[in-house]
C-alpha positions as CSV (number, residue, x, y, z in Angstrom):
1,X,-11.3,-13.6,-6.6
2,X,-12.5,-14.6,-3.1
3,X,-10.2,-17.5,-3.1
4,X,-7.3,-15.2,-3.2
5,X,-8.4,-13.4,-0.1
6,X,-9.1,-16.7,1.7
7,X,-5.5,-17.9,0.8
8,X,-4.0,-14.7,1.9
9,X,-6.0,-14.9,5.1
10,X,-4.5,-18.4,5.7
11,X,-0.8,-17.3,4.8
12,X,-1.3,-14.3,7.1
13,X,-2.4,-16.5,9.9
14,X,0.5,-18.9,9.5
15,X,3.1,-16.2,9.1
16,X,2.0,-14.6,12.3
17,X,3.3,-17.5,14.2
18,X,6.7,-17.3,12.4
19,X,9.8,-15.7,14.0
20,X,9.9,-11.9,13.5
21,X,13.2,-12.1,11.9
22,X,11.9,-14.6,9.2
23,X,8.6,-13.1,8.3
24,X,7.6,-9.6,7.5
25,X,4.0,-10.2,8.8
26,X,5.3,-11.6,12.0
27,X,7.6,-8.5,12.3
28,X,4.6,-6.5,12.0
29,X,2.7,-8.2,14.7
30,X,5.8,-8.3,16.9
31,X,6.1,-4.5,16.7
32,X,2.5,-4.1,17.4
33,X,-0.7,-2.4,16.4
34,X,0.8,1.1,16.1
35,X,3.3,0.0,13.6
36,X,0.6,-1.9,11.6
37,X,-1.5,1.2,11.6
38,X,1.5,3.3,10.5
39,X,1.7,1.0,7.5
40,X,-2.0,1.1,6.7
41,X,-1.7,5.0,6.9
42,X,1.6,5.0,4.6
43,X,-0.2,2.7,2.0
44,X,-3.4,4.8,2.0
45,X,-1.4,7.9,1.4
46,X,0.4,6.0,-1.6
47,X,-2.9,5.1,-3.0
48,X,-4.1,8.7,-3.2
49,X,-0.8,9.8,-4.7
50,X,-1.0,7.0,-7.4
51,X,-4.5,7.7,-8.1
52,X,-3.7,11.6,-8.6
53,X,-0.8,10.5,-10.8
54,X,-2.9,8.1,-12.8
55,X,-5.6,10.8,-13.3
56,X,-3.1,13.1,-14.7
57,X,-2.0,10.5,-17.3
58,X,0.4,8.5,-15.1
59,X,0.9,4.9,-14.4
60,X,-2.5,3.2,-13.9
61,X,-0.8,-0.1,-12.8
62,X,0.7,1.8,-9.8
63,X,-2.8,2.5,-8.5
64,X,-3.4,-1.2,-8.6
65,X,-0.2,-2.2,-6.8
66,X,-0.7,0.4,-4.1
67,X,-4.4,-0.7,-3.5
68,X,-2.9,-4.3,-3.1
69,X,-0.4,-3.2,-0.6
70,X,-3.2,-1.3,1.3
71,X,-5.4,-4.4,1.4
72,X,-2.5,-6.4,2.5
73,X,-1.6,-4.3,5.5
74,X,-5.3,-3.9,6.2
75,X,-5.6,-7.7,6.4
76,X,-2.6,-7.7,8.7
77,X,-4.4,-5.1,10.9
78,X,-7.6,-7.1,11.0
79,X,-5.6,-10.3,11.8
80,X,-3.8,-8.3,14.6
81,X,-7.4,-7.5,16.0
82,X,-8.8,-11.0,15.7
83,X,-10.8,-10.2,12.7
84,X,-10.5,-11.3,9.0
85,X,-11.6,-10.7,5.4
86,X,-14.7,-12.8,6.2
87,X,-16.1,-9.9,8.5
88,X,-15.5,-7.3,5.8
89,X,-17.1,-9.5,3.0
90,X,-20.1,-9.9,5.4
91,X,-20.4,-6.2,6.1
92,X,-20.1,-5.6,2.2
93,X,-22.7,-8.3,1.7
94,X,-25.2,-6.8,4.0
95,X,-24.9,-3.4,2.1
96,X,-25.7,-4.8,-1.1
97,X,-28.9,-3.5,-2.6
98,X,-28.9,-0.7,0.0
99,X,-28.5,3.1,-1.2
100,X,-25.1,4.6,-0.2
101,X,-27.0,7.5,1.0
102,X,-29.4,5.6,3.2
103,X,-26.6,3.3,4.5
104,X,-24.6,6.3,5.5
105,X,-27.6,8.0,7.1
106,X,-28.4,4.8,9.2
107,X,-24.8,4.9,10.6
108,X,-25.5,8.3,12.1
109,X,-28.4,6.9,14.2
């Protein structure tokens, strides 16, 4: 699973250098952070709607597709900010074995 994220990270880095008219990723970077954040927000909303539909008996595969879109656009955002999936994986790893309630309380300090 992590191999897919690593491969996507490499692909995003390569496509960032492409001409905006030849790469969707390059076009997002060219349009700037606000456009990338707009896409992240759109995808998050689509995840919520798909999840609500799935909970009511709708297409569960739509949730997976929308989450994939959200992760993709989140990775573009991370790339734009000079971060990548390794940073997120490290954060998640640091949280393993820590109660979610304890972790949340520690963030408030």
